[in-house]
C-alpha positions as CSV (number, residue, x, y, z in Angstrom):
1,M,64.2,-13.2,-15.4
2,D,64.9,-15.7,-18.3
3,V,62.2,-18.0,-17.0
4,V,59.8,-15.2,-16.8
5,M,60.6,-14.1,-20.4
6,E,60.4,-17.7,-21.6
7,Y,56.9,-18.1,-20.2
8,A,55.9,-14.7,-21.5
9,M,56.9,-15.6,-25.0
10,K,55.4,-18.9,-24.7
11,Y,52.0,-18.2,-23.1
12,G,51.6,-14.4,-23.5
13,L,50.1,-14.5,-26.9
14,Q,47.6,-17.2,-25.8
15,A,46.6,-15.3,-22.8
16,L,46.1,-12.2,-24.9
17,V,43.9,-14.1,-27.4
18,A,41.9,-15.7,-24.6
19,S,41.4,-12.4,-22.8
20,G,40.2,-10.8,-26.2
21,I,37.9,-13.7,-26.7
22,F,36.3,-13.4,-23.2
23,A,35.9,-9.6,-23.6
24,V,34.2,-10.2,-27.0
25,G,31.9,-12.9,-25.2
26,L,30.9,-10.2,-22.6
27,L,29.9,-7.8,-25.3
28,L,28.0,-10.5,-27.3
29,A,26.3,-11.7,-24.1
30,R,25.1,-8.1,-23.4
31,W,24.0,-7.6,-27.0
32,A,22.1,-11.0,-27.0
33,G,20.3,-10.1,-23.9
34,K,19.2,-6.9,-25.2
35,L,17.9,-8.6,-28.4
36,M,16.1,-11.2,-26.4
37,Q,14.6,-8.5,-24.1
38,Q,13.2,-6.6,-27.0
39,A,11.8,-9.7,-28.6
40,L,10.1,-10.9,-25.4
41,E,8.6,-7.5,-24.7
42,R,6.4,-8.1,-27.7
43,Q,5.2,-11.3,-26.2
44,T,2.5,-11.7,-23.5
45,L,4.9,-13.2,-20.9
46,E,5.2,-12.4,-17.2
47,P,8.2,-10.2,-16.2
48,P,9.9,-13.0,-14.2
49,V,9.8,-15.3,-17.3
50,R,11.3,-12.6,-19.5
51,M,14.0,-12.0,-17.0
52,L,14.7,-15.7,-16.6
53,L,15.0,-16.1,-20.4
54,V,17.3,-13.2,-20.8
55,R,19.6,-14.4,-18.2
56,I,19.7,-17.9,-19.7
57,V,20.7,-16.5,-23.1
58,K,23.4,-14.4,-21.5
59,I,24.8,-17.4,-19.5
60,I,24.8,-19.6,-22.6
61,V,26.8,-17.1,-24.6
62,L,29.3,-16.6,-21.7
63,L,29.7,-20.4,-21.3
64,F,30.5,-20.8,-25.1
65,T,33.0,-18.0,-25.1
66,T,34.6,-19.1,-21.8
67,V,35.2,-22.6,-23.3
68,I,36.7,-21.1,-26.5
69,A,38.9,-18.8,-24.4
70,L,40.1,-21.7,-22.2
71,E,40.8,-23.7,-25.3
72,A,42.9,-20.9,-26.8
73,L,44.8,-20.6,-23.6
74,G,45.7,-24.3,-23.9
75,V,43.6,-25.7,-21.0
76,P,42.3,-29.2,-21.7
77,I,38.5,-28.9,-22.1
78,A,37.4,-32.6,-21.7
79,P,38.7,-32.9,-18.0
80,L,37.2,-29.5,-17.2
81,V,33.9,-30.4,-18.6
82,A,33.9,-33.6,-16.6
83,G,34.8,-31.8,-13.4
84,I,32.1,-29.2,-14.1
85,G,29.5,-32.1,-14.4
86,V,30.6,-33.6,-11.2
87,A,30.5,-30.3,-9.4
88,G,27.1,-29.7,-10.9
89,V,25.7,-32.9,-9.4
90,G,26.9,-31.8,-6.0
91,I,25.6,-28.3,-6.3
92,G,22.3,-29.6,-7.5
93,L,21.9,-31.9,-4.4
94,A,22.9,-29.0,-2.1
95,L,20.4,-26.6,-3.7
96,Q,17.4,-28.9,-3.9
97,G,15.2,-26.4,-2.1
98,V,16.3,-23.5,-4.4
99,L,15.8,-25.6,-7.6
100,S,12.3,-26.8,-6.4
101,N,11.4,-23.2,-5.8
102,V,12.5,-22.2,-9.3
103,M,10.5,-25.1,-10.9
104,A,7.4,-24.2,-8.9
105,G,7.8,-20.6,-9.7
106,L,7.9,-21.4,-13.5
107,S,4.7,-23.6,-13.0
108,I,3.0,-20.7,-11.2
109,I,4.0,-18.2,-13.9
110,F,2.9,-20.4,-16.8
111,T,-0.4,-21.9,-15.3
112,K,-1.4,-18.5,-13.7
113,P,-3.4,-19.8,-10.6
114,Y,-3.2,-16.1,-9.4
115,K,-2.0,-12.9,-10.7
116,V,-0.6,-9.6,-9.2
117,G,-3.4,-7.5,-7.6
118,E,-5.6,-10.5,-6.7
119,H,-6.4,-11.5,-3.2
120,I,-5.5,-15.1,-2.3
121,S,-5.8,-17.3,0.8
122,L,-3.1,-20.0,1.1
123,L,-1.5,-22.1,3.9
124,G,-3.5,-20.3,6.6
125,V,-2.5,-16.8,5.4
126,H,-4.2,-14.3,3.1
127,G,-3.4,-11.1,1.3
128,D,-3.0,-9.2,-1.9
129,V,-0.5,-10.6,-4.4
130,V,2.2,-7.9,-4.9
131,M,5.0,-9.9,-6.6
132,I,5.5,-13.2,-8.2
133,D,9.1,-14.1,-9.0
134,I,11.1,-17.4,-9.6
135,F,11.6,-18.2,-6.0
136,S,8.7,-16.8,-4.0
137,T,5.3,-15.1,-4.0
138,I,4.9,-11.9,-1.8
139,L,1.6,-11.0,-0.4
140,M,0.5,-7.7,1.3
141,H,-1.5,-8.4,4.4
142,S,-4.3,-6.2,5.6
143,D,-2.0,-4.8,8.5
144,R,0.5,-3.8,5.7
145,S,2.9,-6.5,6.6
146,R,4.5,-8.6,3.9
147,V,4.1,-12.4,3.7
148,V,6.8,-14.2,1.7
149,I,5.7,-17.7,0.6
150,P,8.3,-20.0,-1.1
151,N,6.8,-21.2,-4.4
152,R,7.4,-24.8,-3.6
153,K,4.9,-24.4,-0.8
154,V,2.3,-23.1,-3.1
155,V,2.2,-25.9,-5.8
156,G,0.0,-28.8,-4.7
157,E,-1.8,-26.8,-1.9
158,I,-5.5,-25.8,-1.8
159,L,-5.6,-22.2,-3.0
160,H,-8.5,-19.8,-2.6
161,N,-8.3,-17.0,-5.2
162,F,-10.7,-14.1,-4.4
163,G,-9.6,-12.3,-7.6
164,T,-9.7,-8.5,-7.5
165,I,-13.1,-8.1,-5.8
166,R,-14.6,-9.5,-2.5
167,Q,-17.9,-9.8,-0.8
168,L,-18.5,-8.3,2.6
169,Q,-20.7,-9.8,5.2
170,V,-22.3,-7.1,7.4
171,T,-25.1,-7.7,9.8
172,V,-27.3,-5.4,11.8
173,E,-30.0,-6.2,14.5
174,V,-33.2,-4.3,14.9
175,S,-36.1,-4.7,17.3
176,Y,-39.2,-6.7,16.6
177,K,-41.1,-3.4,17.1
178,A,-39.1,-1.7,14.2
179,N,-40.6,-1.1,10.8
180,L,-38.9,-3.9,9.0
181,N,-39.7,-2.6,5.4
182,Q,-38.3,0.7,6.3
183,A,-35.1,-0.7,7.7
184,L,-34.5,-2.8,4.6
185,A,-35.3,0.1,2.3
186,I,-32.8,2.4,4.3
187,V,-30.0,-0.3,4.1
188,R,-30.6,-0.9,0.4
189,E,-30.4,2.9,-0.2
190,I,-27.1,3.1,1.7
191,V,-25.5,0.2,-0.2
192,D,-26.7,1.4,-3.6
193,S,-25.5,5.0,-3.1
194,H,-22.0,4.1,-1.7
195,V,-19.3,4.9,-4.1
196,H,-17.2,1.7,-3.3
197,V,-20.0,-0.8,-3.6
198,L,-20.0,-2.5,-7.0
199,K,-23.2,-2.6,-9.1
200,D,-22.4,-5.9,-10.6
201,P,-22.5,-8.3,-8.9
202,P,-25.6,-6.9,-7.1
203,A,-25.5,-6.6,-3.3
204,G,-27.7,-8.8,-1.2
205,V,-30.0,-7.3,1.4
206,G,-32.4,-9.3,3.5
207,V,-33.3,-10.9,6.8
208,S,-30.9,-13.6,7.8
209,Q,-32.1,-14.6,11.3
210,L,-35.1,-14.3,13.6
211,G,-33.4,-14.5,16.9
212,H,-34.0,-13.3,20.5
213,P,-34.3,-10.5,21.2
214,A,-33.7,-9.1,17.6
215,I,-34.2,-9.5,13.8
216,T,-30.9,-9.7,12.0
217,I,-30.5,-8.0,8.7
218,A,-27.6,-9.2,6.5
219,V,-25.9,-7.0,3.9
220,S,-23.5,-8.7,1.4
221,P,-22.2,-6.1,-1.0
222,W,-19.2,-6.6,-3.5
223,T,-16.3,-4.2,-3.6
224,Q,-12.7,-3.9,-4.9
225,V,-10.0,-5.6,-2.7
226,A,-8.4,-2.3,-1.9
227,H,-11.7,-1.1,-0.3
228,Y,-12.6,-4.2,1.6
229,G,-11.3,-3.1,5.0
230,S,-12.6,0.4,5.0
231,L,-16.0,-0.3,3.5
232,Q,-17.2,-2.5,6.4
233,G,-16.8,0.3,8.9
234,E,-18.3,3.0,6.6
235,L,-21.4,0.9,6.0
236,R,-21.9,0.1,9.7
237,K,-21.6,3.9,10.6
238,A,-24.0,5.0,7.8
239,I,-26.6,2.3,8.9
240,V,-26.5,3.4,12.6
241,E,-26.8,7.0,11.7
242,R,-29.7,6.6,9.3
243,F,-31.5,4.2,11.7
244,C,-31.3,6.8,14.5
245,E,-32.6,9.5,12.1
246,A,-35.5,7.3,11.1
247,H,-36.1,6.1,14.7
248,I,-35.5,2.5,13.8
249,E,-35.3,0.7,17.1
250,F,-32.3,-1.4,18.1
251,P,-32.9,-4.3,20.4
252,S,-32.3,-3.8,24.1
253,P,-29.5,-5.7,25.7
254,V,-30.5,-8.9,27.4
255,Q,-30.0,-8.6,31.1
256,I,-28.8,-11.8,32.8
257,A,-30.1,-12.1,36.4
258,P,-27.4,-12.7,38.9
259,V,-27.1,-16.2,40.4
260,R,-27.8,-16.3,44.0
């Protein structure tokens, strides 16, 4: 009991002061983070960048207050800093992949090769960009599955950015006996009247191939990325229905004679 009382008298006040300093540091870190958040919201920065800067400010404040609290507790600071430096080197080597993702993420956020809402093709996959954070980029595939790409895989690769609009490639075949001008006019009317087809850039409609046994009409309208999948089927359905109403002849299927 005497030993306990002796240590309590000797270190109790130091521990109390150190605890108070650390508690004040927590409050200061929270306050500094709020101030930084409010200041950055007035800037044109991506959300991941704002989040990263706020966290860095909080960590710096906590580190300073922790060092002051340890010094008030009587802990030697110089050996502790040296030990943290050695440990930091080991942690850095162990987390090379994570750190490379962070650096690549910052590069993507600042250079902006793509943004949320755009459609991109990269590393053999494609989809709509739904999230860009420090570690990865998340795409939404056309089948509603999520594709997570580590940021270090993005930097240095060939990236195809479609933006927020895409061009469809729809073809339809008509017989050589069909009224070609009438068929083209019907297709043009369908494209121009569809609500999801963009007026600018203008859609392309024309003959793309003179084959056997049919003439191929190509339709190349532009649409928003969100309507890319559904618009193809809607245009094909409308073209078939209007051609049948106008008695536009489709080519007869080629019959291959059996080999004897």
